[in-house]
C-alpha positions, 0 to 999 in steps of 0.5 A: 936745856937753856935757862931763860937768861941765855934764851934772851941772850940768844934771841937778842943775838940774833935779832942783832944780827938781823939788824946789822943786815938790815932787816927792821923786824925779827921775830921767832915762833914755832915751824908749825901752822894752825888749822886756820891757814892751811883751812884757808889756803884749802878754801881759797884754791877750792874757790878757784880764786888761785886763777892759773897759779897751778903750783898753789894746789900741786904743793898745797900738803907742804905749803900748809905746813913746814913740818911737811916741807922739812920734818926736821924743822922746829923753830922758825925765825922770821925777819921783815925789811921795810921797801916803803916808797919816799912818795906817793905810790900812787902818783904815778898812776894819775900820769896818762903817758907813763907807766906805773910799776909796783913799788917792790919792783922799781929796785933790785930784786928783793928775793936776791937781795934778802935771800944773800942776807938770810944766809948770813943770818942762819949762819949765825943761828946755827953758830949761836943755837946749833942744829941745822938751819935753811932759808926761804924767800917766797920762792918756795912753798912757805906761807911767810905770812901766817908765820909772820903773824904768828911770830909777831911781826905783823897780821894779814890785813883785809887785803891779804898782804902783811900789815905792822904797826910799824911800817904798814903794807910795805914789808919783804918778809923772810924765814930761817927754819932751824932744827933748834927750839927757841921760844916763840914770841907773842903772836901779833893781833888783827888791828885792822878794825872796822876800816875797809880802806884796802877794799874799796880802793882796788880798781877790779874789785878783787876782793869778794870779801875782807881777807879774801883775795881772788887772784882772777881779778887781782892787778898784779895776777893779771899782769904778772902772773897771767900768761894769756890773754886779759879779758876785756871787762878788766883792761880799764880798771888796769889803767896804766898798772904795767907791772903789779899794782900798790892801791890797796897796800898805799891807802893803808892807815897804818902806813902813816904809823911808821917809825920815824927815821926808818928809811926802805932798805932798797932804792927805786931805780929813776928810770923806773919811777915813772917810764914812758910808755912810748919807750916801753912800747918799741922794746924788743926782746933784747932791748927788754932784757937790758932795760930790766936787767936785775929787776924782777920785771925781767921775769915775766918776759918781753911779750906779756910785759909790752901786752900790759904796756898796749893796755895802758896804751889803750886806756890813756886817752893820749892820742899822741901814743896811738902810732906805738899801738899801730906799730905793734899791729904786725908784731910776731906775737899774737898776745902783743898784736891782740892788745895793739888792736884793742889799744887802737880801738880805744884811741881811734873813732869808730870810722878809722878803727873800721877802716883800719880792721877792714885793711888788717883782717884778713891778714891776721890767722890768731883767732884770739887778735882776730876776735879783738878787730870784731 
């Protein structure tokens, strides 16, 4: 059994390695989640708030318990990396002819960046503490936010994301599970108080209650995870957000308390800060893959992405963007054609749209697109 002095030195060495790798926080907790995390996930799924993300229900047993996923897990080393934006992340949402991409997706795919660093950290942990190690970055059924709260990195705010006193709502998380037994750090306490800024900022009313997110109304879910047509009553609230949404994160008051001098480790690409909607609408599959190479945006595919772009065009009130929508009325994807029709309807006067519908309706065979023609 380690002495308290050797344990302190061990954890300090692990934290120093994490800092050298670019992580802004490194804390330890037991590889265990209490009943609140499990019950919260069960209630979330029972309410249907997970939408079409069926894997949440399918992996519930493993997701609710790190030990169920790996019986040998005894401790969790949780790390966090600041990705806070340099300027106002919502400024682009006020530019009608531009598309708003979530801050986390404006640079390299964070999964790739963090996983490589986590593997280095895991090697250091195995060397110093012994035992086996496994790394996790958001892709495995591991509830990282409750673990991060238990480790003391931050707390889950009313918007259900992690909030830190040092970095506000802008943190990527990663976890190393180890079979070594490490002394847990103190858990974080909820410091949201009476604030409800994040809840009130949601453009589509995705928070039925504090600490409860209904993904079916969440713009991040709708523009990234949702593979089908987006319900008509939610489209206007999406605005020009073409991949994800930062509104609830950006208004968090804790953002202003970020430690001075701590810069975000992942820099945004200039071409993804405020891309022109007209340029994005013309992307075919090959051009889409080239444009978003190395970006998480690439994962949703061209058709879903252009669907999102057309919703932004329909919300733009910019007549100059009408030709971009009209050009996609004959697209091979029904998902794209449907939103091209919707965008045209939004940008044309009633008589002009009726004439266009009379001309084109007979050519269409897809029920969803026909419904948009009305």
